N, C-alpha and C positions, 0 to 999 in steps of 0.2 A: 489624578487630581479631581477629575469630575466626580468620581465616586465619593471621594472625601467631602466635596462640597454638597453633594446630594444628601449624604448622611448628616452633615452638620445642619443643613436647612430643615431636615425632618426631625432632628433631635429636640429642638426648642431653642429658647433665647433668653439672654440676660446679660447684665454688665455690672462690674464692681464700681463702687465709688472710689475716687482717688484716695480718700482718707482711710480706707480699710486695708490694714496690713494683714496678710494671711499667707500661710504656706501654700505655694502653688506648685509643689513638686509633681503632682499628677497632671498638670496642664501642659499641653503641647507648647513647644517653643514659640516665641513671638514671631519668628520668621514664617511659620506656617500660617499664622493669622494674617500677616502682611500679604502673603501670596494669595490667600483666600479672598481677602477684601479687595485686593487689586483686580483680581479676576472678575469680581462681581460689582465693581464700582458703578456700573450703569443702573444697578438696582439697589443702591444703598437705602433709598427712601421710596415710599409709595404714598400717593395722595388718594383720598376717597371722599366723595360728597355723600353724606348719609345722615338722616334724621335732622336735617337743618344745620348740620355742622360740617366743617372740613376736618377730616381725620388725616394725620400725617404719621405714617408708621416708620420706625427705625429698626424694624425686625431683622432685616438682613445684616445690619451692622452689629446688632446685639449678640450674634453668634460668637463674636470675638471678645466679649466682655471681659474675660479673664486676663487679657493682655492689653486692654485699652485703658488709658488714663483719663481720656476726655473725649466727648463728642461736642464739637463746636458747631453752631449753626446760626443762621439768620434768615429771617423771612423778608422777602422783597428787597434784599440788599446783599452785599458780600462782606458786611461788617464782622460777621462771626461773633456777634455780641451776646449770644445766648449759649447756655450749656444744657445738654440733656442729662438729667440725673439718672444714673445707672444703678440697677439693683446689684446686690452682692454676688460674688463669684462662688460657685460651689466646685472646688477643685476635683472632686470625684465625679462630677457631672458638669464639665465646663461649658457645655452647649445648652443646658437646660435652665429654665427659670426656676428660682426657688419656689417651693409650694406656697409660700406666704406672700409672693409678689402681688402688688396691687393690680387691679384690672387694667390700668393704664401704663403698665411697666414698659410697653413697647411703642408708645405713641404720645403725641400731643393732639389736642383738638382746638380748633379756632372757629370763629363765626364762618358761615358758609362763604366760599370763594374768596377768603381773605388772602391766602398765599398765592401769588402769581408765580413766584419762584422761591426756592429755598436753596441756600448755599450751605455746604457741609464740609467740615474738615475733621479728620480723626487724629488723635495724638495717642501714640502707643506708650506703654510703660517705660520704654527706653528713651522717651522724649522725642522720637522722630515723628514727623508730621506728614500726612498725606497731602497730595495736591488738593486744592479746593474744587469741589464738584458742585455744579449748580443744576437744579432740576426744576421742571415745571409740571403741572398736572396734565394728564392726557385729556384730549377732548373726546366727547361722545362715548364714554365708557359707562355712563349711568352711575350706579353706586359701586362699580368694580374698583379695585385698587390698581393704580398705574402711575408711572412717572416717566418723563423723557428728559434726557440730558440736554441742557442748553449748551449749544456749541458756541 
């Protein structure tokens, strides 16, 4: 499993929008993505302070884009009142971003130090939901990317 996770993380990232119907015959079963995301839930998001902004990356989640229906999140609450728009799935390359993906296909950015916490929940194509995970930015990492799970 660790070998699969490493390959997935190195391959690239992207996610389908819920409205896109497509043939996913070449995409691994949803159970593999559930296992992969459960194993990496402490790293679903990462915060970065850079260029006067706070960058919040969904990169690790996006490796499961072809079997996700929705990424729900909220900043500084657990309301899950926002949705991260996902780029389309490429069934022949399920872990890679489309070549025409916008530069911000894996992130959101906010004014510097806006997000003290971020809560996230994933919804798979079979309508199952993950537990809600809440993260905070790491302290003292400069412009490096990092997040800590809020217990």
